[in-house]
C-alpha positions as CSV (number, residue, x, y, z in Angstrom):
1,M,90.8,64.4,86.3
2,N,93.6,64.4,83.3
3,P,96.8,66.2,84.9
4,E,97.7,69.4,83.6
5,P,99.7,69.2,80.3
6,V,103.9,70.7,81.4
7,L,103.9,73.8,79.3
8,S,107.4,74.0,77.7
9,P,110.0,77.0,79.1
10,A,109.0,78.4,75.9
11,E,105.1,78.3,76.8
12,R,105.9,79.0,80.4
13,L,107.8,82.4,79.1
14,R,104.7,83.2,76.7
15,R,102.2,83.1,78.8
16,Q,103.8,85.0,81.9
17,V,105.1,87.7,80.2
18,A,101.4,88.0,78.6
19,F,99.9,88.5,81.7
20,I,102.7,91.1,82.3
21,A,101.6,93.2,79.4
22,E,97.9,92.6,80.4
23,V,98.0,93.4,84.0
24,D,100.2,97.0,82.9
25,K,96.2,98.0,82.3
26,L,95.8,98.1,86.2
27,K,97.4,102.0,86.0
28,E,94.0,103.3,84.0
29,I,91.9,102.3,86.9
30,F,91.3,105.5,88.5
31,R,89.8,105.5,92.0
32,Q,88.1,108.2,93.9
33,T,90.8,109.0,96.1
34,I,93.1,111.2,95.2
35,V,97.3,112.0,95.3
36,T,98.4,114.1,98.1
37,Q,100.3,116.5,95.4
38,S,98.8,117.7,92.2
39,R,95.7,115.9,93.8
40,R,94.8,114.2,90.7
41,A,92.9,110.8,91.1
42,E,95.1,107.8,92.3
43,N,95.1,104.8,89.5
44,S,94.8,101.4,91.3
45,A,98.5,100.5,90.0
46,E,99.5,103.5,92.6
47,H,97.3,102.3,95.5
48,S,98.9,98.8,95.3
49,W,102.6,99.9,95.3
50,H,101.7,102.3,98.5
51,F,99.6,99.7,100.5
52,A,102.9,97.3,100.2
53,L,105.5,99.4,101.4
54,M,102.9,100.3,103.8
55,I,102.6,96.8,104.8
56,M,106.4,96.6,104.7
57,V,106.8,99.9,107.0
58,L,103.8,98.8,109.2
59,A,104.6,94.7,109.7
60,E,105.4,95.3,113.5
61,H,102.0,96.6,114.3
62,S,100.4,93.6,113.3
63,N,98.1,91.5,115.8
64,H,99.9,88.1,114.9
65,Q,103.5,87.8,115.4
66,P,105.6,86.4,113.5
67,L,103.9,87.8,109.9
68,D,104.8,86.1,106.7
69,V,105.4,89.5,105.0
70,L,105.9,87.9,101.6
71,R,103.0,86.2,101.7
72,V,101.1,89.5,102.1
73,L,103.2,91.1,99.6
74,K,101.8,89.1,97.3
75,M,98.2,89.2,98.2
76,V,98.6,92.8,98.3
77,L,100.5,93.2,94.9
78,I,97.7,90.8,93.0
79,H,94.6,91.6,95.3
80,D,93.5,94.6,92.8
81,L,94.3,93.2,89.3
82,V,91.0,92.0,89.3
83,E,89.7,95.3,88.4
84,I,91.3,95.6,84.9
85,D,87.5,94.2,84.4
86,A,85.3,94.7,87.7
87,G,86.9,98.4,88.0
88,D,87.3,99.9,91.0
89,T,84.0,99.4,93.6
90,F,84.3,103.2,95.5
91,A,83.8,101.9,99.7
92,Y,80.7,103.4,100.0
93,D,78.8,102.4,97.3
94,T,76.7,100.0,98.2
95,K,74.9,99.5,95.4
96,N,77.6,98.4,93.8
97,M,79.0,96.5,96.4
98,A,76.2,93.7,96.4
99,D,78.0,91.8,93.6
100,Q,81.7,93.1,93.9
101,H,83.3,90.0,95.0
102,A,80.6,87.7,92.4
103,R,82.0,90.3,89.1
104,E,85.5,90.2,90.8
105,A,86.0,86.3,91.4
106,V,85.0,86.4,87.5
107,A,88.0,88.7,86.9
108,A,90.1,86.6,88.7
109,T,89.7,83.9,86.7
110,R,89.9,85.1,83.3
111,I,93.4,87.2,84.9
112,F,94.7,84.9,86.4
113,G,94.1,81.6,84.1
114,L,96.6,84.0,81.4
115,L,99.3,82.6,83.8
116,P,100.8,78.8,83.5
117,P,98.4,76.9,85.8
118,D,100.6,76.6,88.6
119,Q,101.5,80.4,89.3
120,S,97.4,80.4,87.9
121,A,96.8,78.1,91.2
122,E,98.8,80.0,93.4
123,F,97.7,83.4,92.5
124,R,94.2,82.7,92.8
125,A,94.4,81.1,96.4
126,L,96.2,84.3,97.4
127,W,93.4,86.2,96.1
128,D,90.3,84.1,98.0
129,E,92.9,84.3,101.1
130,F,92.6,87.8,101.2
131,E,89.0,87.9,100.4
132,A,88.8,85.7,103.2
133,R,90.2,87.4,105.3
134,A,90.9,84.1,107.7
135,T,94.8,84.3,107.7
136,P,96.3,86.7,110.3
137,E,98.6,87.2,106.8
138,A,95.2,88.4,105.2
139,R,93.4,90.2,108.1
140,F,96.7,92.0,108.6
141,A,96.5,92.9,104.7
142,A,92.9,93.9,104.7
143,A,93.7,96.3,107.7
144,C,96.1,98.3,105.5
145,D,94.1,98.3,102.2
146,R,91.2,99.9,104.2
147,F,93.8,102.1,106.3
148,H,95.2,103.6,102.8
149,P,92.3,105.2,101.8
150,M,91.2,106.2,105.1
151,L,94.8,108.5,105.4
152,L,95.1,109.9,101.8
153,N,91.5,111.5,102.8
154,C,92.7,112.7,105.8
155,L,95.6,114.3,103.7
156,T,93.7,115.9,101.1
157,D,91.4,117.9,103.5
158,G,88.3,114.9,103.0
159,H,88.3,114.9,99.4
160,A,86.9,111.6,98.2
161,W,84.6,111.9,101.8
162,Q,83.1,115.8,100.7
163,K,82.4,114.5,96.8
164,H,80.2,111.6,98.7
165,G,78.4,113.2,101.5
166,I,80.3,110.5,103.4
167,T,80.1,110.8,107.2
168,H,81.8,109.4,110.1
169,D,79.6,107.0,111.4
170,R,79.8,105.7,107.7
171,V,83.5,105.7,107.4
172,H,83.9,104.1,110.7
173,A,81.5,100.9,110.5
174,R,83.1,100.3,107.4
175,N,86.4,100.3,108.3
176,A,86.0,98.7,111.9
177,H,87.6,95.6,110.9
178,V,91.1,96.9,111.2
179,A,91.2,96.2,114.2
180,E,91.1,92.0,113.2
181,G,94.4,92.8,111.9
182,S,96.0,95.7,113.7
183,T,94.4,97.0,117.1
184,A,97.3,99.4,116.9
185,I,96.6,101.0,113.2
186,W,92.7,101.1,114.5
187,E,93.2,103.1,117.2
188,Y,96.1,105.3,115.2
189,A,92.9,105.7,112.4
190,V,90.2,106.7,114.9
191,R,92.5,109.1,116.2
192,M,92.7,110.9,112.5
193,I,89.6,110.2,111.6
194,D,88.1,112.0,114.9
195,E,90.5,115.0,114.6
196,A,89.3,114.9,110.4
197,V,85.7,115.6,111.7
198,A,87.0,118.7,113.9
199,K,89.2,120.1,111.3
200,G,85.9,120.0,109.1
201,H,87.0,117.7,106.4
202,L,84.5,114.6,107.4
203,A,81.2,115.4,108.4
204,P,79.9,113.5,111.7
205,G,77.1,112.6,110.7
206,P,74.1,112.0,112.6
207,K,74.0,112.4,116.8
């Protein structure tokens, strides 16, 4: 294989700025969850920010210590950039989830490919690590990624759950792997969604 050409500083900067400009589009990707005050749809950039802050605050609850928090934060901040091309796939949309990874992998190739080769490779490796959930950092990232929409639903009277007819059993099954990253956060989440059922914000599902 031929080595990657060495980019001039000016060309590196051009590519980096092009990437930064492109990812501004994440602010236009809207999710099914809503924000707690105005009750408007949350966008994916807001999710990424809140998710990253959650990592910083909750890192002590990871099953694995010590945790490389900086690595987790890098994964968190780039993970949803693929939604610029692939869109946000609702967690309970089984039809669109079937090819979600394939669509997002194509998006990752294009979007990270805007960067200089070394950064492109680094970002793609981090994205793949998150997807595989094979490292402690990726498992904790995935745990918080799943916890975040559950928390927002509980704080907004089960908005997205009720809108789509989601039941407690589906929420539990979809999110059980939170425990792989943090048993403490999963135990908290179980109590939280049970309370949502008690309040009438989440349907209990079949007996």
